[in-house]
C-alpha positions in Angstrom: -7.7 -0.9 21.2 -5.2 -0.3 18.4 -3.3 2.8 17.5 -2.4 3.4 13.9 0.2 6.2 13.5 0.9 7.8 10.1 4.2 9.7 9.8 4.6 13.0 8.0 5.0 16.7 8.4 2.2 19.1 9.3 0.8 21.8 7.1 -0.2 22.4 3.5 3.4 22.9 2.4 4.2 19.3 3.0 0.9 17.6 2.3 1.9 16.1 -1.1 5.4 15.1 -0.1 6.7 11.6 -0.4 7.6 11.8 3.3 3.8 12.2 4.0 2.5 9.0 2.6 1.8 7.8 6.1 -0.6 10.7 6.7 -2.2 10.0 3.3 -3.0 6.4 4.2 -4.6 7.4 7.5 -6.8 10.0 5.7 -7.9 7.3 3.2 -8.8 4.9 6.1 -10.7 7.6 8.0 -12.7 8.6 4.9 -13.5 5.0 3.7 -14.4 3.6 7.1 -16.4 6.4 8.6 -14.1 7.5 11.4 -15.1 10.5 13.6 -13.7 14.0 13.0 -10.1 14.8 13.5 -9.3 16.5 16.8 -6.2 18.2 18.1 -4.6 16.1 20.9 -1.2 14.6 21.9 0.6 17.2 19.8 -1.1 15.8 16.7 -4.4 15.1 15.0 -6.4 12.1 16.2 -9.7 10.4 15.3 -11.3 7.2 16.2 -13.6 4.5 14.7 -13.9 0.8 14.2 -12.2 -1.6 11.9 -13.9 -4.9 12.1 -14.3 -5.8 15.8 -11.4 -3.5 16.9 -11.7 0.1 18.2 -8.9 2.0 16.4 -7.3 5.4 16.9 -5.6 7.1 14.0 -2.9 9.6 14.9 -1.0 12.0 12.7 1.8 13.6 14.8 2.2 17.4 14.2 5.6 17.6 15.9 7.4 17.3 12.6 8.9 14.1 11.5 12.0 14.2 13.7 10.0 14.4 16.9 7.2 12.0 16.1 7.9 9.9 19.1 6.7 12.7 21.5 3.2 12.5 20.1 3.1 8.7 19.9 4.4 8.3 23.5 1.8 10.7 24.9 -1.1 8.8 23.2 0.3 5.4 24.3 0.5 6.4 27.9 -2.9 8.2 28.0 -4.7 5.1 26.6 -2.5 2.7 28.6 -1.5 0.8 25.5 1.5 -1.5 25.0 3.9 -0.7 22.2 2.7 -3.9 20.5 -0.7 -2.3 20.1 0.8 0.4 17.8 1.3 0.2 14.1 3.3 2.9 12.4 2.8 3.6 8.7 5.8 5.3 7.0 7.6 6.0 3.8 10.3 3.5 2.9 13.2 4.4 0.6 14.4 0.8 0.4 11.2 -0.4 -1.3 10.3 0.3 -4.9 7.4 2.7 -5.5 4.1 0.9 -4.9 5.6 -1.9 -2.8 4.2 -2.4 0.7 5.6 -4.6 3.5 4.5 -5.4 7.0 7.2 -5.7 9.7 7.1 -6.5 13.5 9.7 -4.7 15.5 13.3 -4.2 14.3 15.6 -1.2 13.8 14.8 2.3 12.4 17.2 2.0 9.4 18.0 5.7 9.7 14.4 6.9 9.3 14.2 10.0 11.6 10.5 9.5 12.4 11.1 5.9 13.5 14.3 6.9 15.4 12.2 9.3 17.5 9.5 6.7 18.2 12.2 4.2 19.2 13.5 6.8 21.7 10.1 7.2 23.3 8.4 3.8 23.2 11.1 1.3 22.3 11.3 -0.9 19.1 8.5 -3.4 19.8 5.8 -1.9 17.5 4.6 -2.9 14.1 5.3 -1.1 10.9 3.8 -0.8 7.5 6.6 0.1 5.1 5.2 2.1 2.1 7.7 2.0 -0.7 8.6 5.4 -2.4 11.9 4.3 -4.1 15.3 5.8 -3.7 16.7 8.8 -5.6 20.0 6.9 -6.2 22.4 8.9 -4.1 22.5 9.5 -0.3 23.0 13.2 -0.6 19.7 13.5 -2.6 17.5 11.8 0.0 16.4 14.8 2.0 15.3 16.7 -1.1 13.7 13.7 -2.6 11.4 12.8 0.4 10.5 16.5 0.9 9.3 16.9 -2.7 5.8 16.1 -3.9 5.0 12.9 -5.7 5.3 13.2 -9.4 2.3 13.1 -11.7 3.6 9.8 -13.0 3.2 8.4 -9.5 -0.5 9.1 -9.2 -1.9 5.7 -10.4 0.3 3.5 -8.2 -0.1 5.9 -5.2 -3.9 5.8 -5.4 -3.8 2.0 -5.6 -1.6 1.8 -2.5 -3.8 4.2 -0.5 -7.0 2.3 -1.4 -5.4 -1.1 -1.0 -4.1 -0.2 2.5 -7.6 1.1 3.4 -9.2 -2.1 2.1 -6.9 -4.2 4.3 -7.1 -1.9 7.4 -9.6 -4.2 9.2 -7.2 -7.2 8.8 -4.3 -5.0 9.9 -6.2 -4.1 13.0 -6.9 -7.8 13.6 -3.2 -8.6 13.4 -3.4 -10.5 10.2 -0.6 -9.0 8.1 -1.0 -11.7 5.4 -4.6 -10.7 4.6 -3.7 -7.1 4.8 -1.0 -7.7 2.2 -3.5 -9.6 0.0 -5.9 -6.7 0.1 -3.1 -4.3 -1.0 -2.0 -6.7 -3.8 -5.5 -6.8 -5.2 -5.2 -3.1 -5.9 -1.5 -2.9 -6.9 -1.2 -6.1 -8.8 -4.6 -7.5 -9.7 -4.7 -11.0 -11.1 -5.4 -11.5 -14.7 -9.0 -12.5 -15.4 -9.2 -16.3 -16.2 -12.1 -15.6 -18.6 -9.9 -13.1 -20.5 -7.1 -15.6 -20.6 -9.3 -18.3 -21.9 -10.8 -16.0 -24.5 -7.4 -15.0 -25.7 -6.3 -18.6 -25.9 -9.4 -19.6 -27.8 -8.9 -16.7 -30.3 -5.3 -17.7 -30.8 -6.2 -21.3 -31.5 -9.0 -20.4 -33.9 -6.7 -18.6 -36.3 -6.1 -20.9 -39.3 -2.5 -22.0 -39.9 -1.6 -21.3 -43.6 1.0 -24.0 -43.5 -1.4 -26.7 -42.3 -2.7 -29.3 -44.8 -6.2 -28.7 -46.2 -8.6 -31.6 -45.8 -9.8 -33.1 -49.1 -13.6 -33.2 -48.9 -14.2 -34.4 -52.5 -16.2 -37.7 -53.1 -14.5 -40.7 -54.6 -16.3 -40.1 -57.9 -15.3 -36.4 -58.0 -11.6 -37.4 -57.3 -11.8 -39.9 -60.3 -13.3 -37.4 -62.6 -10.8 -34.7 -61.6 -7.9 -37.0 -62.6 -9.1 -37.1 -66.3 -9.6 -33.3 -66.6 
């Protein structure tokens, strides 16, 4: 069994905040993969389903960000999980908007939600870092993460949510590479080879005005033209 934890703050006031992108990904996974209804448990909202061959629990702590570890610790102990069975999905200031990275273990880098989880279960859990960009100055961070995504963010945000959901079975299976590939297919789709070939063909079919024109006249016509 795996436990996916999305970080955010509870309530409609915070629903569209940058800090809540972890909640948003879990909602997308639950919707796309037919998970059961959300229930109140472990000081949060939890639902369960299957991703590939794995049974997976989705948990959204409702303790507010700074105390997320309380909810995660309760769920881990109840289901007798190891910290390595847990993947936390969270906003990441140090990644550009739309960038996603998978990380095993490590520090909390000042993220208050991760700091709380460290305090309750240790550092040996996996993370999915969901880039939201940085406002530029440290004193602006609190206001930035607690504001809604801008309208200009809608396209890349939707691609990230759908890409993370597409790759969720691979994430549950422990294959971070395939998960990242699924995200990339949404956020940075490859150019169509057919389109590229068509464009190349079109470019080469345009006549070059500087190129010499082939003389198709017969020998007799060339001779007659000389005496005109």
